N, C-alpha and C positions, 0 to 999 in steps of 0.2 A: 489593504490591497494596493500593490504597487505596479507601476508601468515598467520599472527597472530599466535595463539596458536593451530591451528587445523591441520597443515600439508597440508591443502587443497590448491591447486594451481589453478589459473584461466587459462582458455584456452586463446590462442592468438585470436585476432579478426578474423584472416583469417581462423581459424579452424571452425568457425560457419557459418551456412547457414541461410538465412532469406527469408520468403515469406510474402507478404502483401495481405490481403483480405479485401474487402469492403462489407458492408451489409446495409440494411435499416430496421428500425423498427418503426412502427407508423409514417411513413413519415420522420423519422430522419435518415440521413446518418451518418454512423460511420465506423471505420476500426480497424483492428488488425494486429499485426506482429506475426509470428510464427518463433521462433528462435530455431534451432537445432544444435547439435554437428555434425560436418562433418564426413569425413571418419574415423577420430580418436575418434569418440564418445565412451565414456568409459562404457556405460551400455550395449553395444552389440546390440542395436536396435535403432529405431527412434520413438517409441511410445508404448502405452499400448499394451500388448499382444506380444511384440517382445523383451522381455528380460529386460525391464526397467519399471519404475513406470509410471502411467498415466501422461499425460501432466499437467503442472502447469499453471493455469490461474492466472495472477497477476493483481489485482485491486489496483491501487496506490492511492496516496494522492491527495488532492484537487488542489494542485498547480503543479501536475506532468502530463506528457503525456506518451505515450507508448515508448518514447525514453529515459526516465528518470532513467532507472535502468541498465546501461551498466555493472556495477560491478557484479550485481547478474546474469545477462545474462551469463557472462563469467565463472562464477563458476557453475551455475546450468545446462545450456544447454547441456554440454557434457554428463550429466547423465539423463536428462529428457527434453523433448521438453517444451519450455516456450512460453506461449501465452500472449502477452501484448496488451492492448486494449485502444483506445480512445473512451470511452463511450460518448453518447450525453452530450454536455456541457464541453468537455475537448479536448485538442489537436486540431486536424484538423476536428473533428466531428462537426455536426450541433449543434446549440444551444439547450439546454434543457429549455423548458418554466419554468419560475420562480416558478410557482405553483406546478410543478411536483417534486417528491422527490425520496427517495431511492427505493421505490417499483417499479417505472418505470425503474430505472437503473438496478435493479435485473432482471426484465423481459428482458431488452435488453441484459444483459449478458447471460441469459439462451437461448435467441434466437441465440446469437453468437455460442453457442455450437451446436445448430441444423444446422446452416449454415456450420459449419466446420465438421459436421458428427462425433462429439465426444460424445459418450454415457455417459462417466464418466471422470471427471477431478479432480485433486487436486486444491483447491482454496485458494489463499493467498490474504486476504484483509488487506491492510495497512492503518491505520488512516482513512481517508475519505472512503477508500474502504472496511473497516471492516463492516459497516452496510449493504453494498451490498452483500458481501460474506455471512454474517450471514443469510440474507433473502433467498439466493440461497439454503443454506443447510436446512433451516427450511421448505421451500416450496417443494423442490425437493431433498430430501436426497439421493435418488437413483442415482442422477447425480453427487454427490460430494463424491469422494473416501476418501478425507481427507480435513479437514477445518483448516486453519491457520489464526489467527487473530493477527495482530501486531498493538499495540497502539489503543485499543478499549475501549469504555466507553458507558454507557447508556445515559449519558447526559453531555454536556459540561457545566462546572460550574465555579464559582469563577472568578478570574481575567481574565482567558482565555475567558470566555463568554463575559465579558465587552469589551475586546479587539476586539473580532470578530464583535460585534455589531458596535463598533466605526469604525472599519476598513471598514465594509460594507458601513456605512454611508459616510465615507470619499471617498471611491472609487466611489460610486454612485453620489456624489455631484461633483466630479472632472470630467473633460472632456478636450478634445483637444481644443486648441485655434482655432480661425477662420483660415481655410486653412490648419490646421495640420492634417496629416493622422492618421487614427486609429491605424496604425502600428508604430506610434511614441512612444517613451518611456514615461510612465505616471508618474513615481514616482520622488519625490524630496528628498528622503532619509529618511523621518520621518517614513513612513509606513514600509520601509525595516528594519530600526533599531528596531522598535517595533516587527515586525514579527519574527526577529531572537531571540529576548529576550523571546518570548513565545514558540518557537520551540526548543530552546537549553537552557539547565539549566546552565545559566551563573554563578549562585551562587556556582555550583559544578564543574566549568570548570577545576579546578586543578585536579579533580579526573576522569574527562571524557576524554577518549582518543581522540586525534585529535580535541578537541573542538574549538580551535582558527581557525584551517583550515576550519572546517565545518561552523563556523560563517561567515568567509569571503566568502565562496562559496555561502551560502544562501543569503547573502546581495547582492552579485554580481548578482545573478539570479533575485532577487526582483527588483533591479534597472533597469534590462532589460525588465521588464514587459511592454507590450504595452497597449495602451488604450483599445484595443479589449480584451486582456487577463484580464485587470483589471475589466472590466464589468463581465466577467465570474467568476473571483475570488470573487467578491461581491456576486454573486448568490450562489456560493458554501458556502461562509461564512453564508449566510442566511439559507441555507439548513441544515448546521451543528448545527444551533441554534434551530432546532426542539426540542420539549420537550422530545421526545422519539426516540433516534437513534436505539436502539435495541428493536425489537417488542416483546411483551409478548408471552409466549407459549414455549419458550426454543427450543432446538435442541436435537434430539435423533437419535441414529443409525449411527452417523458419527464420526469417530475418530477425535479429535480436540486438537489443541495446541493454547494457547493464550500466547503471549510474548511481552516484551518491554524491554527497558533499565532500570536498577535499579534506575536511577536518573531522570526518565521521569516525568516532571511536566505538560506536555500537556495532557496526559492521564496517570494518576498515577498508580503505581503498584496495589493500592487498587481498582481503577476503573477497571483495566484489570481483577483483580481477581473476581470482582463482575460479569463481563460478563462471565468469565470462569465457574462460578457457575451455569449458566443457560444452559450449554452444558453438557449433560450427559457424564461422564467419561473423561472430558477434563483435561489437565494439564496446570499449569501456570509456565512459565520460565522467569526469569529476567536475562538479559545479563549484566555482570559486566562492569564497566567503560564505560557506555553508558547511553543515555537518549532517547528522542523520535526519534532522528535521528540515531539510532543504525545501520541502513543499510549503513550509511556513516562512522560512527566512528569506527565500528568493522565489516567491510564488510565480511572478511573471516569467522569470527565466526557466523555472521548472516546467511551466506550461508550454513555453515556446519550444523547449527541447523536445517535449512529448509530441507536439504538433508537427515539428519538422520531421521527426522520425516517422510519424504516421503518413506524412505526405511525401516521403522518400526524398526529402531535401538534404543538401549537404550539411554536415555537422562540423566540418573543419573550419577553423578561423573565427569561431564565435567568441565574442569578447568576454563572455561570462563562464566559459568552461574550457577544459582541456580534453582532447580526444585521443584515444590510444587504440591502435590495432592490437589485438590480443592473439598471440600464437596459440593454435589449438593444441590440446594435449595429444601426445602420440598414442 
């Protein structure tokens, strides 16, 4: 964990408090964690209306669960409560039927707000979470105080699309040997190696901060994938191959920030910009020395950008990123 160029320092783990809540939607059980700053919280309160910004609902990537963002927790929770969720099909939640898509996941996320009694939240959708967050803001703009999309695209295309299709085929064909538990490790290394190459810009690794370390981390995580998780990953890969990840109609009335690393090959700056153009008044930010895994490569800068947007602070002139006004689509 780094201080980076921001001066932002993470809280110690013992400074944070955590609450777990469970809920059910359409017969599917799922859960969330609410992480707050403790007695030393730096915003002077514990939630909306008490001196700080609205809570931040974090919807993460396809291969992540609600424990996958410890760095961001320690940076953000002292200033705003953080809600991390295992939606159906992820983490400890029940499976999401293969025919269900991002519409159902957005409904489940909105139901979570009702269960928690949160009238309005900030929503950060990262990668797989971006289509969910976008739908929340489009359907219920009054529930979303600010929308942040990290690594967003209308449609997965090119080599990434080919990889996801092949990866889903590979994971669906594979299975445990007779007598092997579903909790056994599924991968022989080939899937892990290819996954890393498509999430990290290895061609620009000399210019991407901590690239080698992030590659090792991702490969290690992929090699620990169980057969049970592999089946879910295959379903997520299929879901991301949908022809339209971002629904038509745009978003209005919600302050929005779309951002990614300047070297992102998974969802390119151009693809993120095209999504930003569908959200009225949004801005596009590219984090320097980072790619699709910016939250790991530049964790302090990533958190600083998020917090600045939550607090309505200026984004221009920051040393670690470039900011662009995005013309709205006609």
